[in-house]
C-alpha positions as CSV (number, residue, x, y, z in Angstrom):
1,M,19.2,-119.4,128.5
2,P,20.1,-118.8,124.8
3,Q,23.9,-118.8,124.2
4,I,24.9,-116.3,121.4
5,L,28.4,-116.0,119.9
6,I,29.3,-112.8,118.2
7,I,32.4,-112.9,115.9
8,D,33.9,-109.7,114.6
9,D,37.5,-108.5,114.3
10,C,36.4,-104.9,114.7
11,E,36.1,-104.1,118.4
12,A,33.6,-101.2,117.8
13,D,31.3,-103.4,115.7
14,A,31.4,-106.2,118.2
15,M,30.5,-103.8,121.0
16,M,27.7,-102.3,118.9
17,A,26.3,-105.9,118.4
18,S,26.6,-106.6,122.1
19,C,24.8,-103.3,122.9
20,A,21.9,-104.2,120.6
21,L,21.3,-107.3,122.8
22,A,22.0,-105.7,126.1
23,G,18.3,-105.5,127.0
24,R,18.0,-109.3,127.3
25,A,19.5,-110.3,130.6
26,D,18.3,-113.9,129.9
27,W,20.6,-114.2,126.9
28,F,24.3,-115.1,127.3
29,V,26.5,-113.2,124.8
30,A,30.1,-114.1,124.1
31,N,32.5,-112.4,121.7
32,A,35.3,-113.7,119.5
33,S,37.6,-111.5,117.3
34,D,39.2,-114.4,115.3
35,G,37.2,-116.7,113.2
36,S,39.9,-119.4,113.4
37,R,39.2,-119.7,117.2
38,V,35.5,-120.1,116.8
39,L,35.5,-123.8,115.9
40,D,37.3,-124.6,119.1
41,M,34.7,-122.5,121.0
42,L,31.8,-124.2,119.3
43,A,33.3,-127.6,120.1
44,T,33.5,-126.9,123.8
45,A,30.4,-124.6,124.4
46,P,26.8,-125.1,123.3
47,F,26.1,-121.9,121.4
48,D,22.6,-121.6,120.1
49,V,23.3,-118.9,117.5
50,V,26.4,-117.5,115.8
51,V,26.5,-113.9,114.6
52,S,29.5,-113.5,112.2
53,D,31.0,-110.7,110.3
54,I,31.7,-111.4,106.6
55,R,35.1,-109.7,106.2
56,M,37.7,-111.0,108.7
57,P,41.4,-111.9,108.5
58,R,42.6,-115.5,108.3
59,I,39.2,-117.0,107.9
60,D,36.3,-115.0,106.4
61,G,32.6,-115.3,107.2
62,L,31.8,-117.5,104.2
63,Q,34.6,-120.0,105.1
64,L,33.6,-119.9,108.7
65,L,30.0,-120.6,107.7
66,S,31.0,-123.6,105.7
67,K,33.0,-125.0,108.6
68,I,30.2,-124.4,111.1
69,R,27.8,-126.2,108.7
70,Q,30.1,-129.2,108.7
71,L,30.6,-129.1,112.5
72,D,26.9,-128.7,113.3
73,P,24.4,-127.9,110.6
74,K,21.7,-127.1,113.2
75,I,23.5,-124.0,114.6
76,P,21.8,-120.9,113.0
77,V,24.3,-118.4,111.6
78,V,23.4,-114.7,111.2
79,I,25.8,-112.7,109.0
80,T,26.6,-109.0,109.5
81,T,27.7,-107.0,106.5
82,S,29.3,-103.7,105.9
83,H,28.1,-101.4,103.1
84,G,28.8,-102.9,99.7
85,S,28.8,-106.5,101.0
86,E,25.1,-107.2,100.2
87,A,26.0,-109.6,97.3
88,I,28.3,-111.6,99.6
89,A,25.5,-111.7,102.2
90,L,23.1,-113.2,99.7
91,Q,25.9,-115.7,98.8
92,A,26.0,-116.6,102.5
93,I,22.3,-117.1,102.6
94,R,22.6,-119.5,99.7
95,A,25.4,-121.3,101.5
96,G,23.2,-121.9,104.6
97,A,23.2,-118.7,106.7
98,T,19.9,-118.1,108.4
99,S,19.8,-114.4,107.9
100,Y,21.9,-111.3,107.6
101,V,21.9,-107.8,109.1
102,P,23.7,-104.8,107.5
103,K,26.0,-103.2,110.1
104,T,24.2,-99.9,109.6
105,Q,21.1,-101.7,111.0
106,V,22.6,-103.7,113.8
107,L,21.4,-101.5,116.6
108,M,17.9,-101.5,115.2
109,D,17.5,-105.0,113.7
110,L,19.9,-107.5,115.3
111,Y,17.8,-108.0,118.4
112,E,14.6,-108.7,116.4
113,V,16.4,-111.0,114.0
114,L,18.0,-113.0,116.8
115,A,14.7,-113.2,118.7
116,A,13.0,-114.7,115.7
117,V,15.9,-117.1,115.0
118,I,16.1,-118.3,118.7
119,S,12.3,-118.7,118.8
120,S,12.4,-120.8,115.7
121,A,15.4,-122.9,116.9
122,I,13.6,-123.6,120.2
123,Q,10.5,-124.6,118.4
124,K,12.5,-126.9,116.1
125,K,14.4,-128.4,119.1
126,N,11.1,-129.2,120.9
127,E,9.6,-130.6,117.7
128,N,12.7,-132.8,117.3
129,K,12.3,-134.1,120.9
130,R,8.7,-134.9,120.1
131,L,9.5,-136.7,116.9
132,S,12.3,-138.6,118.6
133,C,9.6,-140.3,120.7
134,V,8.1,-141.8,117.5
135,T,9.0,-145.5,117.3
136,S,6.8,-146.4,114.3
137,H,4.6,-144.6,111.9
138,T,2.1,-145.9,109.3
139,M,0.6,-143.6,106.6
140,K,-1.6,-144.2,103.6
141,I,-1.7,-141.6,100.9
142,K,-4.1,-141.7,98.0
143,L,-3.0,-140.0,94.8
144,P,-5.6,-137.8,93.2
145,S,-7.2,-139.9,90.4
146,N,-4.1,-142.1,90.4
147,D,-2.1,-139.2,88.9
148,R,1.5,-140.5,88.9
149,K,3.0,-137.0,88.5
150,F,2.5,-136.6,92.3
151,I,4.7,-139.6,93.1
152,P,8.0,-137.6,93.3
153,T,6.4,-135.1,95.7
154,V,5.0,-137.9,97.9
155,V,8.3,-139.7,97.9
156,Q,10.1,-136.5,99.0
157,T,7.5,-136.0,101.8
158,L,8.0,-139.5,103.0
159,Q,11.8,-139.2,103.0
160,N,11.6,-135.9,104.9
161,L,9.3,-137.4,107.5
162,A,11.6,-140.3,108.0
163,A,14.6,-138.0,108.3
164,E,12.7,-135.7,110.8
165,T,11.8,-138.7,113.0
166,G,15.4,-139.8,113.0
167,L,14.6,-143.0,111.2
168,T,17.0,-142.1,108.4
169,N,19.9,-139.8,107.9
170,S,22.0,-138.7,104.9
171,S,24.1,-141.9,105.0
172,D,21.1,-144.2,105.0
173,N,20.2,-146.0,101.8
174,T,16.5,-145.2,101.7
175,Q,14.7,-147.9,99.7
176,L,11.9,-146.9,97.5
177,A,10.4,-149.5,95.2
178,A,7.4,-150.3,93.1
179,C,5.1,-152.7,94.9
180,P,4.7,-155.9,92.9
181,E,0.9,-155.9,92.9
182,T,0.6,-152.9,90.7
183,S,2.8,-150.1,89.4
184,S,0.4,-147.5,90.8
185,R,1.4,-148.4,94.3
186,L,4.7,-147.6,96.0
187,V,6.0,-148.9,99.3
188,F,8.6,-147.0,101.3
189,V,10.1,-149.0,104.1
190,D,13.0,-148.0,106.3
191,K,14.0,-149.2,109.8
192,M,10.8,-149.1,111.9
193,S,8.8,-147.0,109.5
194,N,6.2,-148.3,107.0
195,Y,4.7,-146.0,104.4
196,V,2.3,-147.1,101.7
197,V,1.3,-144.9,98.8
198,S,-1.7,-146.1,96.8
């Protein structure tokens, strides 16, 4: 059952958001009126999605988004905005929010947006479970006509794959070095992965 947390200091807006989701009996919806309490709630309850207003006292939506990203970057955050806050909403998207819904569209659009976000999150979680079963992986990539301009793209692909399979994380020192045989070959090795680019 998806767990959704709605954060809004305006009781009427919070109720409207809850009403927009009332048709889904299989979704659990909780409400919070104070952004400063949310981090404690997220630390004790496994919420799958956070819906947050932008303008709140004590801690606003952008500050809260930043703190949620630090606490758990995998939790999707959907921002709700009042008229005139669209520029701030775009700023939130750039800061890592998954989506935003204008408050004038909450009754019409919030359900659809959250359904897509939850579906994507479930798919990603299942993919992560599948990838966590990978204990080793070998891949050979041939660059078109030995064109070295593709090397940065290939390196990025390999780093992403290693991160997705849990073989590396942001604190790992991923090693990427030219293979001694020839400068047109690269070898990327980390933990139990072995990637060769030729």
